[in-house]
mmCIF file of the C-alpha atoms, coordinates in Angstrom:
data_MODEL
# 
_entry.id   MODEL 
# 
loop_
_atom_site.group_PDB 
_atom_site.id 
_atom_site.type_symbol 
_atom_site.label_atom_id 
_atom_site.label_alt_id 
_atom_site.label_comp_id 
_atom_site.label_asym_id 
_atom_site.label_entity_id 
_atom_site.label_seq_id 
_atom_site.pdbx_PDB_ins_code 
_atom_site.Cartn_x 
_atom_site.Cartn_y 
_atom_site.Cartn_z 
_atom_site.occupancy 
_atom_site.B_iso_or_equiv 
_atom_site.pdbx_formal_charge 
_atom_site.auth_seq_id 
_atom_site.auth_comp_id 
_atom_site.auth_asym_id 
_atom_site.auth_atom_id 
_atom_site.pdbx_PDB_model_num 
ATOM 1   C CA . UNK A 1 1   ? 35.264 205.562 -205.747 1.00 0.00 ? 1   UNK A CA 1 
ATOM 2   C CA . UNK A 1 2   ? 36.170 205.677 -209.069 1.00 0.00 ? 2   UNK A CA 1 
ATOM 3   C CA . UNK A 1 3   ? 35.706 202.068 -210.445 1.00 0.00 ? 3   UNK A CA 1 
ATOM 4   C CA . UNK A 1 4   ? 38.567 200.792 -213.553 1.00 0.00 ? 4   UNK A CA 1 
ATOM 5   C CA . UNK A 1 5   ? 35.624 199.402 -215.521 1.00 0.00 ? 5   UNK A CA 1 
ATOM 6   C CA . UNK A 1 6   ? 32.242 199.754 -216.182 1.00 0.00 ? 6   UNK A CA 1 
ATOM 7   C CA . UNK A 1 7   ? 30.814 196.199 -217.314 1.00 0.00 ? 7   UNK A CA 1 
ATOM 8   C CA . UNK A 1 8   ? 27.086 197.310 -217.163 1.00 0.00 ? 8   UNK A CA 1 
ATOM 9   C CA . UNK A 1 9   ? 27.893 200.061 -219.378 1.00 0.00 ? 9   UNK A CA 1 
ATOM 10  C CA . UNK A 1 10  ? 29.868 198.064 -221.661 1.00 0.00 ? 10  UNK A CA 1 
ATOM 11  C CA . UNK A 1 11  ? 26.931 195.341 -222.093 1.00 0.00 ? 11  UNK A CA 1 
ATOM 12  C CA . UNK A 1 12  ? 24.676 198.461 -222.415 1.00 0.00 ? 12  UNK A CA 1 
ATOM 13  C CA . UNK A 1 13  ? 26.532 199.390 -225.952 1.00 0.00 ? 13  UNK A CA 1 
ATOM 14  C CA . UNK A 1 14  ? 27.459 195.765 -227.449 1.00 0.00 ? 14  UNK A CA 1 
ATOM 15  C CA . UNK A 1 15  ? 24.758 193.193 -224.871 1.00 0.00 ? 15  UNK A CA 1 
ATOM 16  C CA . UNK A 1 16  ? 23.062 191.633 -228.265 1.00 0.00 ? 16  UNK A CA 1 
ATOM 17  C CA . UNK A 1 17  ? 26.140 191.139 -230.071 1.00 0.00 ? 17  UNK A CA 1 
ATOM 18  C CA . UNK A 1 18  ? 27.548 189.355 -227.140 1.00 0.00 ? 18  UNK A CA 1 
ATOM 19  C CA . UNK A 1 19  ? 24.291 187.003 -226.534 1.00 0.00 ? 19  UNK A CA 1 
ATOM 20  C CA . UNK A 1 20  ? 24.025 186.529 -230.551 1.00 0.00 ? 20  UNK A CA 1 
ATOM 21  C CA . UNK A 1 21  ? 27.700 185.281 -230.514 1.00 0.00 ? 21  UNK A CA 1 
ATOM 22  C CA . UNK A 1 22  ? 27.090 183.000 -227.175 1.00 0.00 ? 22  UNK A CA 1 
ATOM 23  C CA . UNK A 1 23  ? 23.666 181.501 -228.587 1.00 0.00 ? 23  UNK A CA 1 
ATOM 24  C CA . UNK A 1 24  ? 25.880 181.083 -231.556 1.00 0.00 ? 24  UNK A CA 1 
ATOM 25  C CA . UNK A 1 25  ? 28.527 179.006 -230.116 1.00 0.00 ? 25  UNK A CA 1 
ATOM 26  C CA . UNK A 1 26  ? 25.901 176.832 -227.663 1.00 0.00 ? 26  UNK A CA 1 
ATOM 27  C CA . UNK A 1 27  ? 24.032 176.051 -230.354 1.00 0.00 ? 27  UNK A CA 1 
ATOM 28  C CA . UNK A 1 28  ? 27.285 174.832 -232.483 1.00 0.00 ? 28  UNK A CA 1 
ATOM 29  C CA . UNK A 1 29  ? 27.949 172.618 -230.100 1.00 0.00 ? 29  UNK A CA 1 
ATOM 30  C CA . UNK A 1 30  ? 31.690 173.939 -230.648 1.00 0.00 ? 30  UNK A CA 1 
ATOM 31  C CA . UNK A 1 31  ? 33.225 175.296 -227.925 1.00 0.00 ? 31  UNK A CA 1 
ATOM 32  C CA . UNK A 1 32  ? 37.045 174.361 -228.615 1.00 0.00 ? 32  UNK A CA 1 
ATOM 33  C CA . UNK A 1 33  ? 38.479 175.176 -232.224 1.00 0.00 ? 33  UNK A CA 1 
ATOM 34  C CA . UNK A 1 34  ? 35.562 175.962 -233.947 1.00 0.00 ? 34  UNK A CA 1 
ATOM 35  C CA . UNK A 1 35  ? 34.793 178.401 -236.471 1.00 0.00 ? 35  UNK A CA 1 
ATOM 36  C CA . UNK A 1 36  ? 34.333 181.497 -233.653 1.00 0.00 ? 36  UNK A CA 1 
ATOM 37  C CA . UNK A 1 37  ? 38.123 180.704 -232.461 1.00 0.00 ? 37  UNK A CA 1 
ATOM 38  C CA . UNK A 1 38  ? 39.285 180.471 -235.737 1.00 0.00 ? 38  UNK A CA 1 
ATOM 39  C CA . UNK A 1 39  ? 37.827 183.774 -236.229 1.00 0.00 ? 39  UNK A CA 1 
ATOM 40  C CA . UNK A 1 40  ? 38.549 185.554 -233.206 1.00 0.00 ? 40  UNK A CA 1 
ATOM 41  C CA . UNK A 1 41  ? 42.540 184.166 -234.135 1.00 0.00 ? 41  UNK A CA 1 
ATOM 42  C CA . UNK A 1 42  ? 42.436 185.909 -237.599 1.00 0.00 ? 42  UNK A CA 1 
ATOM 43  C CA . UNK A 1 43  ? 40.754 189.060 -236.713 1.00 0.00 ? 43  UNK A CA 1 
ATOM 44  C CA . UNK A 1 44  ? 42.792 189.324 -233.558 1.00 0.00 ? 44  UNK A CA 1 
ATOM 45  C CA . UNK A 1 45  ? 46.098 189.050 -235.777 1.00 0.00 ? 45  UNK A CA 1 
ATOM 46  C CA . UNK A 1 46  ? 44.974 191.516 -237.969 1.00 0.00 ? 46  UNK A CA 1 
ATOM 47  C CA . UNK A 1 47  ? 43.831 194.030 -235.180 1.00 0.00 ? 47  UNK A CA 1 
ATOM 48  C CA . UNK A 1 48  ? 47.290 193.706 -233.799 1.00 0.00 ? 48  UNK A CA 1 
ATOM 49  C CA . UNK A 1 49  ? 49.124 193.581 -237.081 1.00 0.00 ? 49  UNK A CA 1 
ATOM 50  C CA . UNK A 1 50  ? 50.932 189.888 -237.498 1.00 0.00 ? 50  UNK A CA 1 
ATOM 51  C CA . UNK A 1 51  ? 50.497 187.062 -239.762 1.00 0.00 ? 51  UNK A CA 1 
ATOM 52  C CA . UNK A 1 52  ? 49.157 184.826 -236.661 1.00 0.00 ? 52  UNK A CA 1 
ATOM 53  C CA . UNK A 1 53  ? 47.692 184.559 -233.444 1.00 0.00 ? 53  UNK A CA 1 
ATOM 54  C CA . UNK A 1 54  ? 46.804 181.767 -231.095 1.00 0.00 ? 54  UNK A CA 1 
ATOM 55  C CA . UNK A 1 55  ? 43.357 181.701 -228.738 1.00 0.00 ? 55  UNK A CA 1 
ATOM 56  C CA . UNK A 1 56  ? 44.105 180.287 -225.272 1.00 0.00 ? 56  UNK A CA 1 
ATOM 57  C CA . UNK A 1 57  ? 41.760 178.743 -222.688 1.00 0.00 ? 57  UNK A CA 1 
ATOM 58  C CA . UNK A 1 58  ? 43.354 181.451 -219.891 1.00 0.00 ? 58  UNK A CA 1 
ATOM 59  C CA . UNK A 1 59  ? 45.190 184.353 -219.369 1.00 0.00 ? 59  UNK A CA 1 
ATOM 60  C CA . UNK A 1 60  ? 47.281 182.269 -217.354 1.00 0.00 ? 60  UNK A CA 1 
ATOM 61  C CA . UNK A 1 61  ? 48.330 179.834 -220.031 1.00 0.00 ? 61  UNK A CA 1 
ATOM 62  C CA . UNK A 1 62  ? 49.168 182.536 -222.425 1.00 0.00 ? 62  UNK A CA 1 
ATOM 63  C CA . UNK A 1 63  ? 51.497 184.073 -220.012 1.00 0.00 ? 63  UNK A CA 1 
ATOM 64  C CA . UNK A 1 64  ? 53.239 180.591 -219.384 1.00 0.00 ? 64  UNK A CA 1 
ATOM 65  C CA . UNK A 1 65  ? 54.006 179.954 -222.898 1.00 0.00 ? 65  UNK A CA 1 
ATOM 66  C CA . UNK A 1 66  ? 54.818 183.305 -223.642 1.00 0.00 ? 66  UNK A CA 1 
ATOM 67  C CA . UNK A 1 67  ? 57.442 182.758 -220.633 1.00 0.00 ? 67  UNK A CA 1 
ATOM 68  C CA . UNK A 1 68  ? 58.190 179.101 -222.535 1.00 0.00 ? 68  UNK A CA 1 
ATOM 69  C CA . UNK A 1 69  ? 58.818 180.576 -225.162 1.00 0.00 ? 69  UNK A CA 1 
ATOM 70  C CA . UNK A 1 70  ? 61.454 183.126 -223.726 1.00 0.00 ? 70  UNK A CA 1 
ATOM 71  C CA . UNK A 1 71  ? 63.065 180.196 -222.473 1.00 0.00 ? 71  UNK A CA 1 
ATOM 72  C CA . UNK A 1 72  ? 62.767 181.639 -218.740 1.00 0.00 ? 72  UNK A CA 1 
ATOM 73  C CA . UNK A 1 73  ? 62.391 178.901 -215.895 1.00 0.00 ? 73  UNK A CA 1 
ATOM 74  C CA . UNK A 1 74  ? 64.198 178.067 -212.662 1.00 0.00 ? 74  UNK A CA 1 
ATOM 75  C CA . UNK A 1 75  ? 66.857 180.170 -211.352 1.00 0.00 ? 75  UNK A CA 1 
ATOM 76  C CA . UNK A 1 76  ? 65.077 183.463 -213.767 1.00 0.00 ? 76  UNK A CA 1 
ATOM 77  C CA . UNK A 1 77  ? 63.078 186.150 -211.776 1.00 0.00 ? 77  UNK A CA 1 
ATOM 78  C CA . UNK A 1 78  ? 60.361 187.902 -213.543 1.00 0.00 ? 78  UNK A CA 1 
ATOM 79  C CA . UNK A 1 79  ? 59.483 191.442 -212.286 1.00 0.00 ? 79  UNK A CA 1 
ATOM 80  C CA . UNK A 1 80  ? 55.686 192.091 -212.047 1.00 0.00 ? 80  UNK A CA 1 
ATOM 81  C CA . UNK A 1 81  ? 53.154 194.023 -209.883 1.00 0.00 ? 81  UNK A CA 1 
ATOM 82  C CA . UNK A 1 82  ? 51.287 192.797 -207.389 1.00 0.00 ? 82  UNK A CA 1 
ATOM 83  C CA . UNK A 1 83  ? 48.770 194.998 -208.787 1.00 0.00 ? 83  UNK A CA 1 
ATOM 84  C CA . UNK A 1 84  ? 47.179 191.717 -210.578 1.00 0.00 ? 84  UNK A CA 1 
ATOM 85  C CA . UNK A 1 85  ? 45.279 188.571 -210.579 1.00 0.00 ? 85  UNK A CA 1 
ATOM 86  C CA . UNK A 1 86  ? 47.030 185.542 -208.985 1.00 0.00 ? 86  UNK A CA 1 
ATOM 87  C CA . UNK A 1 87  ? 47.115 184.248 -212.385 1.00 0.00 ? 87  UNK A CA 1 
ATOM 88  C CA . UNK A 1 88  ? 50.306 186.494 -213.204 1.00 0.00 ? 88  UNK A CA 1 
ATOM 89  C CA . UNK A 1 89  ? 52.244 185.176 -210.397 1.00 0.00 ? 89  UNK A CA 1 
ATOM 90  C CA . UNK A 1 90  ? 51.400 181.407 -210.945 1.00 0.00 ? 90  UNK A CA 1 
ATOM 91  C CA . UNK A 1 91  ? 52.403 181.480 -214.415 1.00 0.00 ? 91  UNK A CA 1 
ATOM 92  C CA . UNK A 1 92  ? 55.352 182.557 -213.554 1.00 0.00 ? 92  UNK A CA 1 
ATOM 93  C CA . UNK A 1 93  ? 55.966 179.921 -210.769 1.00 0.00 ? 93  UNK A CA 1 
ATOM 94  C CA . UNK A 1 94  ? 54.483 177.315 -213.484 1.00 0.00 ? 94  UNK A CA 1 
ATOM 95  C CA . UNK A 1 95  ? 57.647 178.189 -215.985 1.00 0.00 ? 95  UNK A CA 1 
ATOM 96  C CA . UNK A 1 96  ? 59.955 177.440 -212.656 1.00 0.00 ? 96  UNK A CA 1 
ATOM 97  C CA . UNK A 1 97  ? 60.790 180.968 -212.117 1.00 0.00 ? 97  UNK A CA 1 
ATOM 98  C CA . UNK A 1 98  ? 60.410 183.459 -209.436 1.00 0.00 ? 98  UNK A CA 1 
ATOM 99  C CA . UNK A 1 99  ? 57.905 186.597 -209.399 1.00 0.00 ? 99  UNK A CA 1 
ATOM 100 C CA . UNK A 1 100 ? 59.966 189.830 -208.034 1.00 0.00 ? 100 UNK A CA 1 
ATOM 101 C CA . UNK A 1 101 ? 56.840 192.054 -207.206 1.00 0.00 ? 101 UNK A CA 1 
ATOM 102 C CA . UNK A 1 102 ? 57.721 195.797 -208.078 1.00 0.00 ? 102 UNK A CA 1 
ATOM 103 C CA . UNK A 1 103 ? 54.975 198.809 -206.968 1.00 0.00 ? 103 UNK A CA 1 
ATOM 104 C CA . UNK A 1 104 ? 52.818 200.822 -209.358 1.00 0.00 ? 104 UNK A CA 1 
ATOM 105 C CA . UNK A 1 105 ? 52.885 204.314 -210.133 1.00 0.00 ? 105 UNK A CA 1 
ATOM 106 C CA . UNK A 1 106 ? 49.662 205.237 -208.981 1.00 0.00 ? 106 UNK A CA 1 
ATOM 107 C CA . UNK A 1 107 ? 48.896 207.424 -212.108 1.00 0.00 ? 107 UNK A CA 1 
ATOM 108 C CA . UNK A 1 108 ? 48.842 204.948 -214.704 1.00 0.00 ? 108 UNK A CA 1 
ATOM 109 C CA . UNK A 1 109 ? 48.501 201.306 -212.799 1.00 0.00 ? 109 UNK A CA 1 
ATOM 110 C CA . UNK A 1 110 ? 51.561 200.273 -214.572 1.00 0.00 ? 110 UNK A CA 1 
ATOM 111 C CA . UNK A 1 111 ? 54.884 198.807 -213.043 1.00 0.00 ? 111 UNK A CA 1 
ATOM 112 C CA . UNK A 1 112 ? 57.093 201.902 -211.258 1.00 0.00 ? 112 UNK A CA 1 
ATOM 113 C CA . UNK A 1 113 ? 60.005 201.475 -213.170 1.00 0.00 ? 113 UNK A CA 1 
ATOM 114 C CA . UNK A 1 114 ? 61.827 203.573 -210.680 1.00 0.00 ? 114 UNK A CA 1 
ATOM 115 C CA . UNK A 1 115 ? 61.263 201.515 -208.126 1.00 0.00 ? 115 UNK A CA 1 
ATOM 116 C CA . UNK A 1 116 ? 62.969 198.098 -209.943 1.00 0.00 ? 116 UNK A CA 1 
ATOM 117 C CA . UNK A 1 117 ? 65.961 196.766 -208.281 1.00 0.00 ? 117 UNK A CA 1 
ATOM 118 C CA . UNK A 1 118 ? 65.415 199.065 -204.926 1.00 0.00 ? 118 UNK A CA 1 
ATOM 119 C CA . UNK A 1 119 ? 64.428 197.607 -201.497 1.00 0.00 ? 119 UNK A CA 1 
ATOM 120 C CA . UNK A 1 120 ? 60.983 197.803 -202.049 1.00 0.00 ? 120 UNK A CA 1 
ATOM 121 C CA . UNK A 1 121 ? 60.862 195.078 -204.334 1.00 0.00 ? 121 UNK A CA 1 
ATOM 122 C CA . UNK A 1 122 ? 59.809 191.653 -202.935 1.00 0.00 ? 122 UNK A CA 1 
ATOM 123 C CA . UNK A 1 123 ? 59.690 187.966 -204.499 1.00 0.00 ? 123 UNK A CA 1 
ATOM 124 C CA . UNK A 1 124 ? 58.135 184.956 -203.480 1.00 0.00 ? 124 UNK A CA 1 
ATOM 125 C CA . UNK A 1 125 ? 61.175 182.199 -202.714 1.00 0.00 ? 125 UNK A CA 1 
ATOM 126 C CA . UNK A 1 126 ? 60.171 178.449 -202.970 1.00 0.00 ? 126 UNK A CA 1 
ATOM 127 C CA . UNK A 1 127 ? 62.163 175.858 -201.419 1.00 0.00 ? 127 UNK A CA 1 
ATOM 128 C CA . UNK A 1 128 ? 64.037 173.640 -203.585 1.00 0.00 ? 128 UNK A CA 1 
# 
């Protein structure tokens, strides 16, 4: 089996940097909205080429807020992949929309665009 992620190898490369940053945060007692959070938001905005970024507590909240910003909600369907963490479907449900699952392309692990709209798609519909 070929692992998708080798976290031990990543940690071996940057472990000291991670430990230093974690120790600084723990020593400061500022876990939310501290200088490290502000630095991350600034550096990330620079990295992706935008003026601002907002760090959130989880990927679930990031997905949920993105859906809300797009006015996606009750009655909408959102195409996603089942090859993801449960939080993806949860965020769609939190927005009031219905997740529609499409299989992946095994070469890229991304949604197989050729399967969107065919009879292999499945959705999670809830009563109400």
